[in-house]
C-alpha positions in Angstrom: 12.0 23.3 17.8 11.6 26.4 15.6 9.0 25.5 13.0 9.7 27.7 10.0 7.4 27.0 7.1 9.3 26.6 3.8 6.4 27.5 1.5 4.7 30.9 1.1 1.0 31.1 1.9 0.3 31.6 -1.9 2.2 28.4 -2.7 0.3 26.4 0.0 -3.0 27.8 -1.3 -2.1 26.6 -4.8 -1.2 23.1 -3.6 -4.4 22.7 -1.5 -6.9 24.5 -3.8 -5.7 23.9 -7.4 -3.6 20.8 -7.0 -5.6 18.6 -4.7 -8.6 16.2 -5.0 -11.1 15.6 -2.3 -11.8 12.1 -1.2 -15.1 12.3 0.6 -15.9 9.5 3.1 -19.2 8.3 4.4 -21.4 10.6 6.5 -24.3 9.8 8.8 -26.9 10.4 6.1 -25.5 7.5 4.1 -28.0 4.8 3.5 -25.6 2.0 4.6 -25.1 3.8 7.9 -28.8 4.4 8.4 -29.4 0.6 7.8 -27.1 -0.4 10.7 -28.5 -1.5 14.0 -28.2 1.0 16.9 -25.5 -1.3 18.4 -23.4 -1.3 15.3 -23.7 2.5 15.0 -22.3 2.8 18.5 -19.6 0.2 17.7 -18.7 2.2 14.6 -18.0 5.4 16.6 -15.7 3.5 19.0 -13.8 2.0 16.1 -13.3 5.6 14.7 -12.0 6.7 18.1 -9.5 3.8 17.9 -8.4 4.8 14.4 -7.8 8.4 15.4 -5.5 7.3 18.2 -3.6 5.0 15.8 -2.9 8.1 13.7 -0.7 9.4 16.6 1.2 6.1 16.6 1.8 6.4 12.8 2.9 10.0 13.1 5.5 9.0 15.8 6.7 6.1 13.6 7.1 8.4 10.6 9.1 11.3 11.8 10.4 12.4 15.3 8.9 15.9 14.7 5.5 15.0 13.5 3.6 15.2 16.8 5.1 18.4 17.9 4.7 20.0 14.5 1.1 19.0 14.4 0.5 20.5 17.8 2.2 23.7 16.7 0.1 24.0 13.6 -3.2 23.2 15.3 -2.6 25.6 18.2 -1.7 28.5 15.8 -3.9 27.9 12.8 -6.7 30.1 14.0 -4.4 33.1 14.3 -2.5 32.7 11.0 -3.9 31.9 7.5 -0.3 30.9 6.5 -0.1 28.3 9.3 -3.7 27.2 8.6 -2.6 26.4 5.0 0.5 24.5 6.3 -1.8 22.5 8.5 -3.9 21.5 5.4 -0.7 20.2 3.7 0.4 18.4 6.9 -3.0 16.6 7.0 -2.8 15.7 3.3 0.5 14.0 3.5 -0.1 13.1 7.2 3.3 14.4 8.3 6.0 17.0 8.0 7.4 15.5 4.9 6.7 13.0 2.1 6.7 12.4 -1.6 3.7 13.7 -3.6 4.2 11.3 -6.6 5.2 14.0 -9.0 8.2 15.9 -7.7 11.5 14.0 -7.5 12.3 15.4 -4.1 10.0 15.0 -1.1 7.7 17.8 0.0 9.1 19.2 3.3 6.8 21.6 5.1 9.4 23.1 7.4 13.0 24.3 7.1 15.6 21.7 8.4 13.1 18.9 8.9 13.6 16.2 6.3 12.2 12.8 5.2 14.4 10.2 6.9 15.4 6.9 5.3 14.7 5.0 8.5 11.7 7.2 9.3 11.5 7.3 13.1 11.9 3.5 13.3 15.6 4.0 13.7 17.7 6.8 15.4 17.7 10.0 13.3 21.5 10.1 13.2 22.0 6.4 12.2 23.5 6.0 8.7 23.4 2.7 6.8 27.1 2.0 7.1 27.0 2.4 10.9 23.9 0.3 11.0 25.6 -2.6 9.2 28.7 -2.3 11.3 26.8 -2.5 14.6 24.8 -5.5 13.5 27.9 -7.4 12.4 29.6 -6.7 15.7 26.5 -7.8 17.7 26.2 -11.0 15.7 29.8 -11.8 16.1 29.5 -11.3 19.9 26.6 -13.7 20.1 23.8 -11.3 20.5 21.5 -13.2 18.1 18.2 -12.5 19.9 19.0 -8.8 20.2 19.6 -8.6 16.4 16.4 -10.5 15.8 14.5 -7.9 17.8 16.2 -5.1 15.8 15.2 -6.7 12.5 11.7 -7.4 13.6 8.8 -5.7 11.7 7.3 -4.7 15.0 10.0 -2.8 16.9 11.2 0.8 17.2 15.0 0.7 17.3 17.0 3.0 19.6 20.6 3.3 20.6 21.9 1.3 23.6 25.4 2.6 24.3 27.4 1.5 21.3 24.8 -1.0 20.2 21.1 -0.9 19.2 18.0 -2.4 20.8 14.6 -3.1 19.4 11.6 -2.1 21.5 8.4 -3.9 20.7 5.5 -1.7 19.6 3.3 -2.9 22.6 6.0 -1.5 24.9 6.9 1.7 23.0 3.3 2.6 22.3 1.8 1.1 25.5 -0.4 4.1 26.4 -1.8 4.5 22.9 -2.3 0.7 22.4 -4.1 0.5 25.8 -6.6 3.2 24.7 -7.1 1.5 21.3 -7.7 -1.9 23.0 -10.3 -0.3 25.3 -12.2 1.2 22.4 -12.2 -2.2 20.5 -13.6 -3.9 23.6 -16.4 -1.4 23.9 -17.1 -1.8 20.2 -17.2 -5.5 20.6 -19.8 -5.1 23.3 -22.1 -3.1 21.1 -21.7 -4.9 17.7 -24.5 -7.2 16.5 -22.3 -9.6 14.8 -20.7 -12.4 16.8 -17.9 -13.1 14.3 -16.9 -9.4 14.3 -17.2 -9.3 18.1 -14.8 -12.2 18.5 -12.3 -10.7 16.1 -12.3 -7.4 18.0 -11.6 -9.2 21.3 -8.6 -10.9 19.8 -7.3 -7.7 18.2 -7.7 -5.8 21.5 -5.6 -8.4 23.3 -2.9 -8.3 20.6 -2.4 -4.6 21.4 -1.8 -5.5 25.1 0.7 -8.3 24.8 4.3 -8.5 23.5 3.5 -11.7 21.7 3.5 -12.2 17.9 1.2 -15.1 18.4 -1.6 -12.7 19.5 -1.2 -10.8 16.2 -1.3 -14.1 14.4 -4.6 -15.1 16.2 -6.2 -11.7 15.5 -5.1 -11.9 11.9 -6.6 -15.3 11.5 -9.9 -14.3 12.9 -10.0 -11.2 10.7 -9.1 -13.0 7.5 -12.1 -15.4 7.7 -14.8 -12.8 8.1 -17.1 -12.7 5.1 -20.5 -11.6 6.3 -20.1 -8.9 8.8 -21.8 -5.4 8.8 -18.6 -3.5 9.7 -15.0 -3.5 8.7 -12.1 -2.7 10.9 -8.5 -3.3 9.7 -5.2 -2.9 11.4 -2.8 -2.3 8.4 0.8 -3.4 8.9 2.6 -2.6 5.7 6.4 -2.0 5.4 7.0 0.1 2.3 8.5 3.1 4.2 11.5 1.6 5.9 14.5 2.1 3.6 17.1 1.0 6.1 16.3 -2.6 7.0 16.3 -4.0 3.5 19.9 -2.7 2.9 21.3 -5.6 5.0 21.0 -7.8 1.9 23.3 -5.4 0.1 26.1 -6.1 2.6 27.5 -9.5 1.7 29.1 -10.2 5.1 25.9 -9.2 7.0 23.6 -11.1 4.7 25.7 -14.2 5.2 25.6 -13.8 9.0 21.8 -13.4 9.2 21.5 -16.4 6.9 23.7 -18.5 9.2 21.7 -17.5 12.2 18.4 -18.0 10.4 17.3 -14.4 11.0 14.6 -13.0 8.7 15.0 -9.3 8.2 11.6 -7.7 7.7 11.1 -4.0 7.1 9.3 -2.1 9.8 5.5 -2.1 9.8 3.9 1.4 9.5 0.5 1.1 11.2 -2.8 2.3 10.0 -6.5 1.8 10.6 -9.4 1.5 8.1 -13.1 1.6 9.3 -15.9 0.9 7.0 -19.4 -0.4 6.4 -19.6 -3.5 4.2 -21.4 -3.0 0.9 -23.2 -6.2 -0.1 -23.8 -5.4 -3.8 -20.1 -4.5 -4.3 -19.0 -7.5 -2.4 -21.1 -9.9 -4.6 -19.3 -8.6 -7.7 -15.8 -9.2 -6.1 -16.7 -12.7 -5.0 -17.3 -13.7 -8.7 -13.5 -13.6 -9.0 -12.8 -15.6 -5.8 -13.8 -19.1 -6.9 -11.2 -19.1 -9.7 -8.2 -18.4 -7.6 -7.2 -22.1 -7.1 -7.1 -22.5 -10.9 -5.0 -19.4 -11.3 -2.6 -20.7 -8.6 -2.0 -23.8 -10.6 -1.6 -21.7 -13.8 1.2 -19.5 -12.3 4.6 -19.7 -13.9 7.0 -22.2 -12.2 4.1 -23.2 -9.8 5.9 -26.5 -8.9 8.9 -24.6 -7.5 7.2 -22.8 -4.5 4.3 -23.1 -2.2 1.4 -20.6 -2.6 -0.3 -19.4 0.5 -3.7 -19.2 -1.2 -4.1 -23.0 -1.1 -4.4 -25.6 1.5 -5.3 -28.7 -0.4 -8.5 -27.6 -2.2 -9.5 -25.1 0.5 -9.5 -21.5 -0.7 -8.2 -19.2 2.1 -9.3 -15.8 0.9 -12.2 -13.6 1.9 -13.2 -10.4 0.0 -15.4 -7.5 0.8 -16.3 -4.1 -0.7 -16.4 -1.4 1.9 -17.9 2.1 2.2 -15.2 3.9 4.0 -15.9 5.8 7.2 -12.3 6.5 8.4 -8.8 6.2 7.1 -6.0 6.9 9.6 -2.3 6.3 10.1 -0.6 4.7 7.1 -3.8 4.9 5.1 -3.9 8.7 5.5 -0.4 9.3 4.3 -1.6 10.4 0.9 1.9 10.7 -0.7 1.5 10.3 -4.4 -1.7 8.3 -4.1 -4.2 6.8 -1.8 -5.0 3.1 -1.3 -8.0 1.8 -3.3 -7.8 -1.7 -2.0 -5.6 -4.0 0.1 -4.8 -7.7 0.4 -3.7 -8.6 3.9 -1.9 -10.1 5.9 1.2 -9.9 3.9 3.4 -13.0 3.4 5.8 -12.0 6.1 3.2 -12.2 8.8 3.0 -15.2 11.1 -0.6 -15.9 10.4 0.1 -16.5 6.8 3.3 -18.6 7.6 1.2 -20.8 9.9 -1.5 -21.5 7.4 -3.9 -18.6 7.9 -5.9 -17.0 5.1 -5.9 -13.5 3.6 -8.6 -10.9 3.2 -9.2 -8.3 0.4 -10.9 -5.1 1.2 -11.9 -2.5 -1.5 -12.4 1.2 -0.8 -15.5 2.5 -2.6 -15.2 6.2 -1.8 -11.5 6.3 -2.8 -12.0 4.7 -6.2 -15.0 6.9 -7.0 -12.9 10.1 -6.6 -10.9 11.5 -9.5 -10.7 14.2 -12.2 -13.0 13.1 -15.1 -12.5 16.2 -17.3 -8.7 15.8 -17.2 -9.0 12.1 -18.1 -11.0 12.9 -21.2 -8.4 15.5 -22.2 -5.7 12.8 -21.8 -7.7 10.5 -24.1 -8.1 13.3 -26.7 -4.4 14.2 -26.7 -2.7 10.8 -26.4 -5.0 8.0 -27.4 -6.3 6.8 -30.8 -10.0 7.7 -31.2 -11.0 4.0 -31.7 -9.9 3.2 -28.2 -11.8 5.9 -26.4 -14.9 3.7 -26.1 -12.9 1.3 -24.0 -11.9 3.6 -21.2 -14.1 2.8 -18.2 -13.5 3.5 -14.4 -15.5 0.3 -13.5 -13.0 -1.6 -15.7 -10.2 -0.2 -13.6 -11.9 -1.5 -10.5 -11.9 -5.0 -12.0 -8.2 -4.7 -12.6 -7.7 -3.8 -9.0 -9.6 -7.0 -8.0 -7.1 -8.9 -10.1 -4.2 -7.0 -8.6 -5.1 -7.7 -5.0 -5.7 -11.4 -5.8 -2.3 -11.4 -7.5 -0.6 -10.7 -4.2 -2.0 -14.1 -3.0 -0.3 -15.8 -5.9 3.3 -16.6 -6.6 6.5 -17.0 -4.4 6.2 -16.1 -0.7 8.1 -13.8 1.7 11.2 -16.0 1.6 11.8 -15.1 -2.0 10.4 -11.6 -1.8 12.6 -10.5 1.1 15.7 -12.0 -0.4 15.8 -9.4 -3.1 16.2 -6.7 -0.5 15.4 -3.1 -1.4 13.8 -4.1 -4.7 11.2 -6.4 -3.2 8.3 -4.0 -3.1 8.8 -2.8 -6.7 8.9 -6.4 -8.0 6.0 -7.5 -5.8 3.7 -4.7 -6.9 4.7 -5.2 -10.5 4.0 -8.9 -10.2 0.5 -8.3 -8.9 -0.3 -5.9 -11.7 1.0 -8.4 -14.3 -1.0 -11.3 -12.8 -4.1 -9.2 -13.0 -3.6 -8.3 -16.7 -2.3 -11.7 -17.8 -5.1 -13.7 -16.3 -8.0 -11.5 -17.4 -8.6 -13.6 -20.6 -9.2 -16.5 -18.2 -12.1 -14.7 -16.7 -13.5 -14.1 -20.2 -13.2 -17.8 -20.9 -15.1 -18.6 -17.7 -17.8 -16.0 -18.4 -16.9 -13.7 -15.4 -16.3 -10.8 -17.7 -17.1 -10.2 -21.4 -14.5 -9.8 -24.2 -15.6 -6.2 -24.5 -14.9 -5.7 -20.8 -11.5 -7.3 -21.3 -10.6 -4.5 -23.8 -11.9 -2.0 -21.4 -9.6 -3.3 -18.7 -6.6 -3.2 -20.9 -7.2 0.3 -22.2 -8.2 1.7 -18.8 -5.1 0.3 -17.2 -2.7 1.4 -19.9 -4.1 4.9 -20.1 -5.1 5.4 -16.5 -2.1 3.9 -14.9 0.8 3.4 -17.3 0.5 7.0 -18.5 2.6 8.4 -15.7 2.5 12.1 -14.7 6.2 12.1 -13.6 9.2 9.9 -13.5 8.9 7.7 -10.5 11.6 6.7 -7.9 12.1 3.7 -5.8 9.9 4.9 -2.9 6.9 4.7 -5.3 6.8 0.9 -6.0 3.4 1.0 -7.7 4.5 3.7 -10.2 7.9 1.9 -10.8 5.9 -1.2 -11.7 3.7 0.7 -14.1 6.8 2.1 -15.8 8.2 -1.4 -16.2 5.1 -2.6 -17.8 4.8 0.4 -20.2 8.4 -0.1 -21.4 8.0 -3.9 -21.6 4.8 -3.6 -23.8 6.5 -1.0 -26.0 9.6 -3.2 -26.5 7.5 -6.2 -27.4 5.3 -4.1 -29.7 2.0 -4.8 -27.8 1.6 -1.0 -27.7 2.9 1.7 -30.0 2.3 5.3 -31.0 1.3 6.3 -34.5 2.7 9.3 -36.5 0.2 11.6 -34.7 1.6 10.4 -31.3 -1.5 8.5 -30.4 -1.6 5.2 -28.5 -2.4 2.0 -30.4 -2.8 -1.5 -28.9 -2.2 -4.8 -30.7 -4.8 -6.9 -28.9 -3.8 -9.9 -30.9 -0.4 -10.2 -29.2 -1.0 -8.5 -25.9 -2.0 -11.7 -24.1 1.2 -13.5 -25.1 3.4 -10.5 -24.2 1.8 -10.2 -20.7 2.4 -13.9 -20.0 6.0 -13.6 -21.1 6.4 -10.6 -18.7 4.9 -12.6 -15.9 7.3 -15.5 -16.5 10.3 -13.1 -16.3 8.9 -11.4 -13.2 8.4 -14.7 -11.3 11.9 -15.8 -12.3 13.3 -12.7 -10.7 11.6 -13.5 -7.4 12.7 -17.1 -7.5 16.3 -16.0 -8.1 16.6 -14.5 -4.6 19.1 -12.2 -6.3 19.1 -8.4 -5.6 21.4 -8.0 -8.6 19.0 -9.8 -10.9 16.1 -7.7 -9.6 18.1 -4.5 -10.0 19.1 -5.4 -13.6 15.4 -6.2 -14.4 14.2 -2.9 -12.9 16.9 -0.8 -14.5 16.3 -2.3 -17.9 12.6 -1.5 -17.9 12.4 1.8 -16.0 14.2 4.0 -18.5 12.4 7.3 -19.1 11.7 7.3 -22.8 10.6 10.1 -25.1 7.1 8.6 -24.9 6.9 8.8 -21.1 8.4 12.3 -21.2 5.7 13.4 -23.7 3.0 11.9 -21.6 4.2 13.6 -18.5 4.4 16.9 -20.3 0.8 16.6 -21.3 -0.2 15.8 -17.7 1.6 19.0 -16.6 0.0 21.1 -19.3 -3.4 19.9 -18.2 -2.7 20.4 -14.5 -1.4 18.0 -11.9 -3.4 17.3 -8.8 -1.0 15.1 -6.6 -2.5 16.0 -3.3 -5.5 14.4 -1.6 -7.8 15.8 1.1 -9.7 13.2 3.0 -13.1 14.6 4.0 -14.3 13.0 7.3 -17.6 13.2 9.0 -17.2 11.0 12.1 
């Protein structure tokens, strides 16, 4: 392959120097690291080794040229400043191509190497029409099990004559998974915590067996850990696969998979997070935990679906704040943003379907990064002076706690998957709306103050709804934020005065947020891609207000790229 770089050295330097933000992870001088036992320090290094190998897996999943391109860049960077700059960009987006959250078209580092709808989960030359035709023919010829494998979240799909076949991750990535499993077993030997030791043992075995039950058992052990010194997460999220969800757009195919009771789940992009648990931060997060059963009962249409958060009166949710040592794979694909927290396993996972719990992990180093001077300039240019006092980064962290808890509430995967390509937008928008709508509940129960409530509202509207560019469907978080911005405008909860400055009607905001939540849950319950599409189209118009806000962002300078600074 001839790797011809599309950008000049000057362009790459501008991207990486002037348009990027550093996210600095934990080093060995960090107090939390120094406080670990010698055994846990040794365990931590083996967990980092496992994470680095998982990055090779994610690169292979993402694009067929990633690994060879990375090798080319690394081997030649020392002899060419141009190639060295390209390697910086590659490491930022963790691949040869990806969206940056600002430009409508994906960033593509090399000529003739593009971002693929099916990533490398599917054959590079497979289009959606052919994909549908092959599946229909296979189903009609009785190859039900084969189609189930193709539509599994954990298979790489390859051509098999005129058909397709799904190859389980444990087979396709056998060498990489064997290395990772060995590192986890060594880490388990060294760690001081028996609960963490047991989880690592189960997770190691899950990498070695083509058996979804092993993933389930590992997930169940991971999800109940609350008092461990270290954090190790296998992330299995499926935002990137644009091919699998399209089967719900084909009426004949959708009917066939329904007849054969096949659940089509987008492919899991794998990642690894390694961290050190921060007790003080965790104690703050746990203040929100005890109220989740009440929120589940307060959800709109709560009598129409089961919520995974509850098993009788037992709350199946653990929560920790983590100082981050390593982010690799899916976590390191900084394409328009970087994960500040996560609530796993997702509803499509067997552990959740069989009654297991979920776990929230928050990323301290990620949320502490940002451009403070630019944020103040945004306030000065776009927000009424009376609201400035309420902008607070800590308030945004409290919003994120509510967002991650929101993923545990509401309709499950049966409803989410049924709306096809729109499921991620609706689900992320739902979690945002739950967080905002239920914050007054936390005031009532003295978890936060009424002053902090205003800070959460202002910090969210200004810090998140004020978008720097018009989003597209591959940025579900940004699409959700645009929905909320337009909804609040339409219902007059927010407005702009003659000077073009934001004003908020706090007296009606609560009612508007609950109305938006009702409509959102109704979309999920409808199981209708058409209804989801109509809702999204209605509230993602790019208004004059959004255009003005985006122009201000551009005037002040955009920094869409992230550089993860690692020390282990």
